[in-house]
matplotlib code that plots the C-alpha trace (Angstrom):
import matplotlib.pyplot as plt

x = [-26.4, -27.3, -24.3, -20.7, -20.7, -23.7, -24.2, -26.3, -27.0, -28.8, -28.9, -31.7, -33.8, -33.5, -30.8, -28.6, -29.2, -25.8, -25.3, -22.2, -19.7, -19.0, -17.4, -16.1, -19.3, -21.6, -19.6, -20.1, -23.9, -24.1, -26.3, -25.5, -24.4, -23.4, -21.9, -21.4, -19.7, -20.7, -18.4, -19.6, -16.5, -17.7, -17.9, -14.8, -14.0, -10.7, -10.6, -8.2, -7.9, -5.8, -5.0, -2.2, 0.3, -1.0, -4.8, -5.5, -5.4, -3.7, -6.3, -9.1, -7.5, -7.4, -10.9, -12.2, -10.0, -11.6, -14.9, -14.6, -12.4, -9.8, -6.2, -4.2, -1.5, 0.6, 1.1, 4.0, 7.5, 9.3, 7.8, 9.0, 12.4, 13.9, 15.3, 13.2, 10.4, 10.1, 10.5, 7.9, 5.4, 5.4, 2.8, 4.5, 4.8, 1.8, -0.5, 0.9, -0.1, -3.5, -3.7, -1.1, 0.3, 1.8, 4.5, 5.9, 9.5, 10.8, 13.7, 17.0, 17.3, 20.5, 17.9, 15.9, 12.3, 10.5, 6.7, 6.6, 8.0, 5.3, 2.6, 3.8, 4.0, 0.4, -1.2, 0.3, -0.9, -4.4, -4.8, -3.8, -6.4, -9.2, -8.3, -8.8, -12.1, -10.9, -11.0, -7.7, -7.5, -4.8, -3.5, -1.1, 0.0, 2.3, -0.1, 2.0, 2.0, -2.2, -2.3, 0.0, -1.8, -5.4, -4.8, -1.7, 1.6, 2.2, 4.4, 7.4, 9.8, 12.5, 15.9, 18.5, 22.1, 23.7, 21.3, 21.8, 25.9, 25.3, 23.5, 25.9, 28.9, 27.4, 26.7, 30.2, 31.3, 28.9, 27.2, 23.9, 22.4, 23.2, 21.0, 18.2, 18.1, 17.9, 14.9, 13.3, 13.1, 11.4, 9.5, 9.2, 6.5, 9.1, 12.0, 10.0, 9.3, 12.8, 15.8, 18.8, 21.1, 18.8, 20.9, 19.0, 15.5, 17.0, 18.7, 15.3, 13.2, 15.6, 16.1, 12.3, 12.3, 15.2, 13.8, 10.3, 10.0, 7.4, 8.0, 7.7, 4.9, 2.8, 3.6, 2.2, -0.8, -1.8, -2.2, -5.7, -8.2, -10.4, -13.7, -12.7, -14.7, -18.0, -17.2, -14.7, -14.7, -13.8, -10.7, -9.5, -6.2, -7.5, -5.3, -7.1, -9.1, -11.7, -13.8, -12.1, -13.9, -11.7, -11.8, -9.9, -9.4, -8.4, -9.0, -11.5, -9.4, -6.0, -4.6, -5.5, -3.5, -0.7, -1.0, -1.1, 2.1, 4.0, 3.0, 4.0, 7.2, 8.2, 7.2, 9.4, 12.4, 11.5, 11.2, 14.6, 14.4, 17.8, 19.4, 17.4, 18.7, 22.4, 22.4, 21.5, 23.9, 26.7, 26.4, 29.0, 26.6, 23.9, 25.1, 22.6, 21.1, 19.5, 15.6, 15.6, 18.0, 16.0, 12.8, 11.0, 12.3, 15.3, 17.0, 16.5, 18.1, 21.1, 21.5, 21.9, 24.2, 26.4, 26.5, 24.6, 21.9, 21.1, 18.5, 15.9, 16.4, 16.2, 13.1, 11.6, 12.6, 11.2, 8.1, 8.0, 8.8, 6.2, 3.5, 4.8, 4.5, 0.8, 0.1, 1.6, -0.8, -3.7, -2.9, -3.2, -6.2, -8.2, -7.8, -8.6, -11.6, -14.3, -13.0, -15.3, -14.2, -14.3, -13.5, -13.1, -13.3, -10.3, -10.1, -10.7, -13.5, -16.4, -16.9, -17.8, -18.4, -19.8, -23.4, -24.3, -21.8, -21.7, -22.0, -20.9, -17.4, -14.8, -15.8, -19.1, -18.8, -16.5, -18.7, -21.5, -19.6, -18.7, -22.4, -23.6, -20.7, -20.2, -23.4]
y = [-17.2, -14.3, -12.2, -13.0, -10.7, -9.9, -7.3, -7.6, -4.2, -2.8, 1.0, 1.9, -0.9, 0.1, -0.7, 2.2, 2.6, 1.8, -0.9, 0.9, -0.3, 1.4, 4.9, 7.6, 9.5, 6.6, 6.5, 10.3, 10.0, 7.8, 5.3, 1.6, 0.3, -3.5, -4.9, -8.7, -9.4, -13.0, -14.6, -17.4, -19.6, -21.3, -17.9, -15.9, -12.5, -10.5, -6.7, -4.4, -0.8, 1.6, 5.2, 7.7, 8.2, 10.5, 9.6, 8.2, 4.2, 3.1, 4.9, 3.4, -0.1, 0.1, 0.8, -1.7, -4.2, -3.2, -3.4, -6.8, -9.9, -8.4, -9.3, -6.5, -7.4, -4.5, -3.8, -1.4, -2.1, 0.2, -0.9, -4.3, -3.2, -2.9, 0.2, 2.4, 3.3, 7.2, 7.8, 5.0, 6.1, 2.8, 2.1, 2.5, 0.0, 1.0, 1.0, -2.5, -3.7, -2.5, -3.7, -6.2, -5.9, -8.6, -8.3, -5.4, -4.8, -8.4, -7.6, -6.1, -3.0, -5.1, -7.6, -7.3, -7.9, -8.5, -8.3, -12.1, -12.7, -10.3, -12.0, -15.4, -13.9, -12.0, -15.2, -17.3, -14.5, -14.5, -18.3, -18.1, -15.7, -17.4, -20.7, -18.8, -17.8, -14.1, -11.5, -10.7, -6.8, -5.8, -2.1, 0.1, 2.3, 0.1, -0.4, -2.7, -5.2, -4.7, -5.4, -8.5, -9.9, -9.3, -10.2, -12.3, -12.0, -11.9, -14.8, -13.1, -14.8, -16.8, -15.1, -15.4, -15.5, -14.1, -10.8, -10.5, -10.8, -8.1, -5.7, -6.2, -5.6, -2.4, -1.2, -1.8, 0.3, 3.3, 3.1, 2.0, 5.5, 4.6, 1.5, 3.6, 5.7, 2.8, 1.5, 4.8, 4.6, 1.1, 1.4, 4.8, 3.9, 1.4, 3.7, 6.1, 3.6, 2.1, 4.3, 4.5, 2.8, 0.0, -2.2, -5.7, -4.3, -2.2, -5.4, -7.2, -4.8, -4.3, -8.2, -8.7, -6.3, -7.7, -11.2, -10.5, -7.2, -6.5, -4.0, -4.9, -2.7, -4.3, -7.8, -6.4, -4.7, -8.0, -9.8, -8.4, -10.5, -8.1, -9.4, -7.5, -4.5, -7.0, -9.1, -8.3, -11.7, -13.1, -10.9, -12.2, -14.3, -18.0, -18.8, -16.0, -18.1, -15.7, -12.6, -9.2, -5.9, -3.2, 0.1, 3.3, 6.2, 9.9, 13.4, 14.9, 18.1, 17.5, 20.6, 19.0, 15.9, 18.2, 19.9, 16.7, 15.4, 18.7, 18.5, 14.6, 15.1, 18.1, 16.0, 13.1, 15.5, 16.7, 13.1, 12.0, 11.1, 12.4, 10.4, 7.1, 7.8, 8.5, 5.1, 3.4, 5.7, 4.8, 0.9, -0.1, -2.9, -0.4, 1.2, 3.9, 1.9, -0.4, -0.1, 0.5, 3.4, 4.8, 5.0, 8.2, 10.5, 8.6, 9.3, 13.2, 12.9, 11.1, 13.5, 16.2, 13.9, 13.8, 17.6, 17.9, 19.8, 22.3, 20.9, 23.4, 22.0, 18.6, 19.2, 20.7, 17.8, 15.4, 17.1, 17.3, 13.8, 12.4, 14.5, 13.0, 9.6, 10.4, 11.6, 8.2, 6.5, 8.2, 7.9, 4.1, 4.2, 6.3, 3.5, 0.7, -1.5, -2.0, 0.2, 1.6, 5.0, 7.0, 10.7, 12.4, 16.1, 18.1, 16.6, 13.1, 12.4, 12.6, 11.3, 13.8, 11.6, 9.4, 10.2, 7.0, 7.1, 11.2, 12.6, 9.4, 8.7, 6.5, 3.5, 3.7, 4.1, 1.2, -1.0, 0.2, -1.0, -4.5, -5.0, -4.2, -6.0, -9.0, -10.7]
z = [5.8, 3.3, 4.2, 4.7, 7.5, 9.6, 12.2, 15.2, 16.6, 19.5, 19.7, 22.3, 20.8, 17.2, 14.4, 12.8, 9.3, 8.4, 11.1, 12.0, 14.7, 18.1, 17.5, 20.0, 19.1, 20.2, 23.6, 24.1, 23.3, 26.3, 24.4, 24.3, 20.8, 20.7, 17.5, 17.2, 14.0, 12.8, 10.2, 8.1, 8.1, 5.0, 3.1, 4.0, 2.8, 1.9, 2.7, 1.1, 2.2, -0.4, -0.4, -0.8, 2.0, 4.8, 3.9, 7.4, 6.2, 9.5, 11.8, 9.6, 9.6, 13.4, 14.0, 11.8, 13.6, 17.0, 15.4, 13.6, 13.8, 11.4, 11.1, 9.7, 7.1, 5.8, 2.2, 2.2, 0.6, 2.9, 6.3, 5.9, 6.9, 10.5, 11.5, 9.2, 11.6, 11.6, 7.8, 6.8, 9.6, 10.8, 13.7, 17.1, 19.9, 21.6, 18.3, 17.5, 20.7, 20.2, 16.8, 15.6, 12.2, 9.9, 7.3, 9.1, 10.3, 9.6, 7.0, 7.2, 4.8, 3.1, 1.9, -1.2, -0.9, -4.4, -5.4, -5.9, -2.4, -1.0, -2.8, -1.2, 2.3, 1.9, 0.8, 3.6, 6.2, 4.4, 4.8, 8.2, 9.0, 7.2, 9.0, 12.1, 11.0, 10.9, 8.1, 6.4, 6.2, 3.7, 4.3, 2.7, -0.2, -2.4, -5.5, -7.3, -4.5, -4.3, -8.0, -8.0, -5.0, -6.4, -9.9, -10.2, -11.5, -15.3, -16.5, -17.9, -20.5, -18.6, -18.2, -21.1, -19.8, -23.2, -23.2, -19.5, -20.1, -22.9, -20.7, -17.9, -20.4, -21.6, -18.1, -17.0, -19.9, -20.1, -16.6, -15.6, -16.5, -20.0, -19.6, -17.9, -20.8, -23.1, -21.1, -21.1, -25.1, -25.0, -21.8, -20.3, -17.8, -16.3, -16.4, -14.3, -11.9, -11.6, -10.3, -12.4, -9.9, -9.5, -11.6, -11.0, -12.0, -14.8, -16.3, -16.0, -17.6, -20.5, -20.8, -21.2, -24.1, -25.6, -25.4, -26.6, -28.1, -25.8, -22.8, -19.4, -18.7, -21.7, -20.0, -16.7, -18.0, -19.5, -16.1, -15.5, -17.5, -20.0, -18.2, -15.2, -16.2, -16.0, -13.2, -10.6, -9.2, -12.7, -12.7, -9.3, -9.3, -9.2, -6.0, -3.8, -1.1, -1.0, -2.7, -2.3, -1.3, -2.1, -0.2, -0.8, 1.3, 0.5, 1.2, -1.1, -1.4, -2.8, -1.1, 2.2, 1.4, 0.5, 4.0, 5.9, 3.9, 4.9, 8.2, 8.5, 7.0, 9.2, 12.1, 11.0, 10.9, 14.5, 15.8, 14.5, 11.0, 10.1, 12.9, 11.6, 8.2, 9.4, 11.1, 7.8, 5.8, 8.0, 7.3, 4.8, 3.5, 2.5, -0.9, -2.2, -4.8, -2.5, -2.6, 1.0, 0.8, -2.0, 0.1, -0.1, 2.6, 3.2, -0.3, 0.4, 4.0, 2.7, 0.2, 3.1, 5.1, 1.9, 2.1, -1.3, 0.5, 3.4, 5.9, 4.7, 1.0, 2.4, 4.2, 0.9, -1.2, 1.0, 1.1, -2.7, -3.1, -0.7, -2.8, -6.0, -4.3, -3.4, -6.8, -8.3, -5.8, -6.8, -10.5, -10.1, -8.0, -10.4, -13.2, -10.4, -11.1, -8.4, -5.9, -3.2, -2.4, 0.8, 0.2, 3.3, 4.8, 6.0, 9.4, 8.1, 10.5, 7.8, 4.5, 2.0, -1.2, -2.8, -1.7, -0.6, 2.4, 2.7, 6.1, 8.1, 9.6, 7.5, 9.8, 9.2, 5.4, 5.3, 7.0, 4.8, 1.9, 3.5, 4.3, 0.7, -1.3, 0.8, 0.0]

ax = plt.figure().add_subplot(projection="3d")
ax.plot(x, y, z, "-o")
ax.set_aspect("equal")
plt.show()
């Protein structure tokens, strides 16, 4: 078979130029469009769909899953937690019946979830999907997870009990905020990513530097092979069972993304985000330093529940924090190699750029990339 995925189309006797899957527009036109995805089980494929928060990734993933034999696998460090539905924009029960998601809603917020565990869980889900002659479709906005999955995890220096004990002693005497300031002096990138109350990650980041004289960020940057620029297949982690086609979705206009973020956060508050966060805040086993409690949106609501902000200040802070998250996600993506972009219009229904997929729907653009990359 020449292509990993072949589309057999019948559109009034002719094949559409992009070979796209059924869409609402096609249904309205009254003309029959039949798509039969044929998967070559000997040459499987992995699809990743990335993008900033509120960019429409879930809608596109569901459209792909309804058009192709895809299994959706969530790549979201907050959506793994039970009881955190509204603030993480988790798909509702009806959507999940329509398009099941894996790695979603399976962990208690008191439990830690690491990038190492995510990679193991994701690889297990990918192998199951491929074994069933289906296509794993990984969707989300946790870029560190995507990077670890696709390129592997850097081998860090082993733990040193003496250095670790020294860091813990300093933290007991001066506080973890002091450790955070120390880390910022040697690894500002990691310090921006790690909260000052996240003692475990702070300790490990500073420990890596103390052991090796090399920052955690430099270790992690070294995990992508130098030949990634020339050959994306050569850059993939060797334990990935198939090639990866990487898609990214975002509004072309940054102001449109900001508008969507504000609209969505206000809707979250109206839908019960404060009550959802209150149930977590009232649990004695969920201190504020846990990753789940520091998730964007929940952290701002908890500050309101503690009486530190007003409701209006909380909403504004939540919107600002979500916009900052989207900015960080886009910063990651701009430096990502071999990424196939889908820049959409204000309504998210039409691709504006790049030229080869402009003026079609995100679904049509995604399938265009899949047909041309998976060969």
